[in-house]
N, C-alpha and C positions, 0 to 999 in steps of 0.2 A: 420510658421513651413511647410516644403515641405511632400509631400505625402511621400517620402521615408523616412522621420524621424518620420514621425506621429504615437504615439502609438495606436496598436490597443487591442480592449478589449475583453474580452471571448464571451460577446454577439455577436459581428461582426465575429468572428472566427467561431462561429458556422451557422454563414448564407455563411459561403465560399462555392462557388461550389464545386463539386467533379472534380478535377482533376487531379487525381491518384499518388499526392503526398502526405505527411502526412507533417502535421504542429504543432507546439507546439509555447506558449507564454511566453517568460521569461521576466518578469516585462516590458510587452506591446510592445515587442519586438520580432518579427514574425521570426521564425524558421522553413524554409523550408528544408524537408527531403525526401531524394530518395528514391523511392519504395525499397522493400529488397529484397534480393537475395533467391536465391532456398535454401540453407542451412539453411539460418536466417529462412524462413519460416516455412519450416520442424523443426527445433528446436521449436519454439515458438507454432505449433501445437501439438508438442510430450509433452510439458509441460503442454497445456492447457489439453488434451486429462488425462494426470496421475492424475493430480490435481482434475478433474472433478471425477476421480473413488472415491476420497475420500471425496469431499465437497460434492457432491450431494446426496448420499444414507445416509447421516448425517443430510442433509439439515443443512449446515451451514454457508452457504452464497451465494453470485453471485462470480463468476469467468467471467472474461472478457478480451476482447484482445484490446488493444488501446485505451481503455475508455479515455476521458479528463477530467481530476480531475483538477481544479480550487483550488489552494495552496495560491494563493495571490491576494488580490485587490487592484486597486488605487496605481500603475499599476497593471494590472493584469498578473498572472502567472498559465500557463496552462500546463502541464503533461501529456504523454499518455502512459504509461509503455505497454511493449510487452504483459506483462501477469498479470493482479492485481485481489486482493481478498477483499472481503467486505463482513463484519460478516452480519450476518441475522437481528442481532438488529438494526443494520444502515440503513436496506433498508427499502424505503417509500414504503407505502401500494400500491400506484401507481406508476407505471413503468414511469420513465421521458425520453423524448428524447433529454434532455440539459445534459450538460457537470454535474458531480458531481461536488458538493462544499465541500471540504476538501479531506482530503488524504486517500490513501487506507491501510488497513491492510498488506497487503504484494504485494510488486511490485517486478516485475522480467523484468530486461533489458536485452536484446540480444544484444550484441556489432555488430556493422557494423563496415568492415576493415577501414572505414574514419573517426568514431568516434574518438575523440581526448580527451588523460588521462584528461586533466583539466576539459573538459565539462563531462566527466563521474562522475568524482568527485563531482564535482557541482552539479550534479543531484541526485546523492546518498543522499549526506549531505542535500538537500532540502526536499528529503522525508523525512527523518530521523527528521529534523527540525520542520519537520511540522507534526511530531506523526504518521508516518507509523512506525511499530516496528521491520518490517523482509524486509531488501531489499536483493535483489538478482542480483548481475551482473554476468552474464555469457560470460567470454571471450574465446570464441571457440578457437582461433586461440592460446592464450598462454597456454590454458590447454590442446591441443593437441599436442604442444611441449614438454611439462613440464610430461604430464601422458602416453599422447599417445593409450591408448587401452582400455578406458571404455565407455560407454554411458552416455555422459552429462547429455542428460536431465534425465536421472533416477535420477543421484547422486544428481541431483539441486533439484529436486521435495522432494526425501528423506530427503534433509536439510532442506528443509522448510518446510515439514511435522514433522520432530522431533521440530522445532521450535515453530510451531502451537500447538502440542501436550502437549509441556512442558507449555505455555503458558496457556492452557485448564486446566493443572494439577493445574498451579499457582492459577488461578484466581477461581476452585473449592474449593481449600484448604481456599482462602479469604471467598468465600462465608458462608462455615462451620462455621468458626471463627466470621463472624457476626451475623449469625442464634443463636449462643451459645451467644453471647453477648448481643444481643437482650432479648435472654430468661431468662439470669441471669444474665445480666450486666458483667461488668468486671474489675479486680481491677486495681486501678490507682499505676502505679510503684514508684512517690514520695510519696504519702499519704498513700497507701497501703488501701482506702478505695473503697468499690464496687461501682463503676459509673452506672447508668441506663441509657438508649437511649431511649431518652422519644421523641424526635424532628428528622425532616429529616435532620437538619444541623447537628447534634450529629451524627446521622447512615455516612453522607457523610465523614463527617472528621474524625470519627472512620476507614472508610474504605480506605480512602486515605493515613491514616497511615500505616495500616497493608503491 
């Protein structure tokens, strides 16, 4: 196999020298991306700052930019969203310099002028398919043409925060129901009998069905 056709691994990508370009992997194929322009950089910085105002005081997790997420292995796929959020309970005790294994809890991609619609759609579906519950695609050109007079970064963050808050509220309701079921049992819909949750497997199954 020629060097041009050889698949690249995530471990090899981590060792790439800094050459001012950005790289992702798609099924082992190296995707080289140009440095971003001024507007793109400004929007990403604004998104980071606005999200940090919500996440940091509540100690909700990690907000980062262009962190590599290893979504698939053999062949490897590594995506690096412009802005990503990972919940606190998923963070390791010791920070690592390596790519994150798994999907982010929030991914925001700011489109560049040369991004192709098919590539953007593939990336969005990849995040969702790997478990990212919230994916935001910021199309600055299209939204300016259609709407034209609002602060895009503020509206994007507001949408993302509303989704994050809604997920937190649902999770809190689930936790309350689970606690009640552990304390008092729950009524089986088919038999009418009160079932006691006595094992970890029963608890996991009950929570998954909520």
